[in-house]
C-alpha positions in Angstrom: 1.3 -3.7 -27.4 0.4 -7.3 -27.1 -2.1 -9.2 -25.0 -0.8 -10.7 -21.8 0.1 -14.3 -22.2 0.8 -14.0 -26.0 4.3 -13.8 -27.3 4.8 -10.8 -29.6 7.3 -12.7 -31.7 5.0 -15.2 -33.4 1.3 -15.0 -32.6 0.8 -18.4 -34.3 2.9 -20.1 -31.5 1.0 -18.3 -28.7 3.4 -19.2 -26.0 1.7 -18.7 -22.7 3.7 -16.9 -20.0 3.2 -17.4 -16.3 1.7 -14.5 -14.4 5.0 -14.1 -12.7 6.8 -13.9 -16.0 4.3 -11.3 -17.2 4.8 -9.3 -13.9 8.6 -9.3 -14.6 7.9 -7.6 -17.9 5.7 -4.8 -16.5 7.2 -1.4 -17.5 8.5 0.9 -14.8 5.9 3.5 -15.8 3.2 1.4 -14.1 2.8 -0.5 -10.8 2.4 -4.2 -11.3 0.8 -6.4 -8.6 -0.2 -10.0 -8.5 -3.3 -10.5 -6.4 -5.0 -14.0 -6.1 -3.3 -15.2 -9.3 -4.2 -12.2 -11.5 -1.8 -9.5 -12.7 -3.0 -6.0 -12.1 -1.3 -2.9 -13.6 -2.0 0.6 -12.3 -0.6 3.9 -13.7 1.9 5.8 -11.6 0.1 8.1 -9.1 -1.2 11.5 -10.0 0.3 14.5 -8.2 -2.4 14.8 -5.6 -2.0 11.1 -4.8 1.7 11.4 -4.6 1.5 14.5 -2.4 -0.8 12.9 0.1 1.3 9.8 0.5 4.6 11.8 0.7 3.1 14.2 3.2 1.9 11.3 5.4 5.2 9.5 5.1 6.9 12.8 6.3 4.6 13.0 9.3 5.3 9.4 10.4 9.0 9.0 9.6 10.5 11.1 12.4 8.4 9.9 15.3 8.0 6.2 14.3 10.7 5.2 11.9 13.5 7.2 13.4 12.2 7.7 17.0 12.5 11.6 16.8 9.6 13.2 18.7 7.9 9.8 19.1 8.2 6.3 20.3 10.1 4.8 17.3 9.8 1.1 16.8 8.6 1.0 13.2 9.9 0.5 9.7 7.9 2.7 7.4 8.4 2.8 3.6 6.7 4.3 0.6 5.6 1.8 -2.1 7.3 -1.3 -0.6 7.2 -4.4 -2.7 5.8 -7.3 -0.6 5.7 -10.9 -1.6 3.1 -13.0 0.3 2.8 -16.6 -0.9 1.8 -16.2 -4.6 0.9 -12.5 -4.3 3.0 -9.5 -5.0 1.5 -6.3 -3.6 2.7 -2.7 -3.4 0.8 -0.5 -0.9 1.3 3.2 -1.1 2.9 3.1 2.4 3.6 0.1 4.5 4.7 -0.2 8.2 6.2 -3.0 10.2 6.8 -3.1 13.9 10.5 -3.5 14.5 10.0 -6.4 16.8 8.8 -8.3 13.7 11.5 -7.0 11.4 14.4 -5.8 13.5 16.5 -4.5 10.6 16.2 -3.5 6.9 18.0 -6.2 4.9 19.6 -6.0 1.4 16.6 -7.8 -0.2 14.5 -6.0 -2.9 11.2 -6.9 -1.3 9.6 -7.8 2.0 8.2 -11.4 2.6 6.4 -10.5 5.9 3.0 -8.9 5.9 3.0 -5.3 7.3 1.3 -4.4 10.5 -0.2 -1.3 8.9 -0.8 -0.1 5.3 -2.0 3.0 3.7 -3.6 3.1 0.3 -4.2 6.5 -1.3 -7.3 6.2 -3.5 -7.6 7.5 -7.0 -10.5 7.2 -9.4 -8.7 4.4 -11.3 -7.6 2.5 -8.2 -10.3 2.9 -5.5 -12.3 -0.2 -6.5 -9.2 -2.4 -6.8 -7.9 -1.2 -3.4 -11.2 -1.9 -1.7 -12.3 -5.1 -3.5 -9.0 -6.9 -4.2 -6.3 -5.6 -1.9 -8.3 -5.2 1.4 -9.4 -8.9 1.5 -5.8 -9.9 0.9 -4.5 -7.6 3.7 -7.2 -9.2 5.9 -6.2 -12.7 5.0 -2.5 -11.8 5.7 -3.4 -10.4 9.1 -2.5 -6.8 8.5 -3.8 -5.1 11.7 -4.7 -1.7 10.3 -5.4 -0.1 7.0 -5.9 3.6 6.2 -7.6 4.7 3.0 -6.9 8.3 2.0 -8.9 10.0 -0.7 -7.2 13.2 -1.8 -10.1 14.3 -3.9 -12.7 13.9 -1.2 -10.1 14.9 1.5 -11.0 11.9 3.7 -9.1 9.4 5.8 -10.9 6.1 6.6 -9.3 4.0 9.4 -10.0 0.3 9.6 -9.0 -2.4 12.1 -8.8 -6.2 11.4 -11.0 -8.1 13.7 -9.8 -11.5 12.3 -12.9 -12.0 10.1 -13.5 -8.6 8.6 -12.4 -5.0 8.4 -14.1 -2.8 11.0 -14.3 0.9 10.2 -13.0 2.7 13.3 -13.7 6.2 12.0 -13.7 8.5 9.0 -12.0 11.9 9.2 -12.0 14.7 6.7 -10.7 18.1 5.5 -8.8 19.8 8.3 -9.4 17.3 11.1 -6.5 16.8 13.5 -6.3 13.1 14.3 -4.7 10.7 16.8 -5.6 7.3 15.5 -4.4 3.7 15.6 -1.7 2.6 15.3 -0.1 6.0 15.6 -1.9 7.5 18.5 1.1 9.2 20.1 1.2 12.0 17.5 -1.4 14.4 16.1 -1.7 14.5 12.3 -3.2 17.6 10.7 -5.0 16.2 7.7 -4.9 19.6 6.0 -1.2 18.9 5.4 -2.1 16.0 3.1 -4.1 18.1 0.7 -1.6 21.0 0.1 
């Protein structure tokens, strides 16, 4: 293992790599993101984390992505890669209204900020998600963010008021919720913790 920015071939040369070049070398066993010029690497999600995000994705895909049993009109994806200016960010789940992105292209990443994101918190990522990613989402005008903590069994729902995130409500355990931006369906939170 070598320090970021130092070539492993000849440490005397100490060739400095750009942050983007470092990001390109991030192994597939971790999630690499560039936030405000800094490279951040996070381990792949633990099983509780993955279960919560997969379960929520399952709840939203039919009604919103496919329009089955709901209004449709959304593109919803798990771990989409998003390039915004000099930032590369990978939320656990991202959603775009189809009037902003009418079709899924053959690109490998999105270059438009999502309308909604969900970050599933873990002990190693909670601070990063709150301190680094939330301000970037605010700056990029993401309208809503959900923070799910599978250990505490909570869902926090935030709305962007143009200058800060406003906590709409916190839900927990077995609450059944209808919440922005997906108020048309009821989500049973107990399904996220199974």
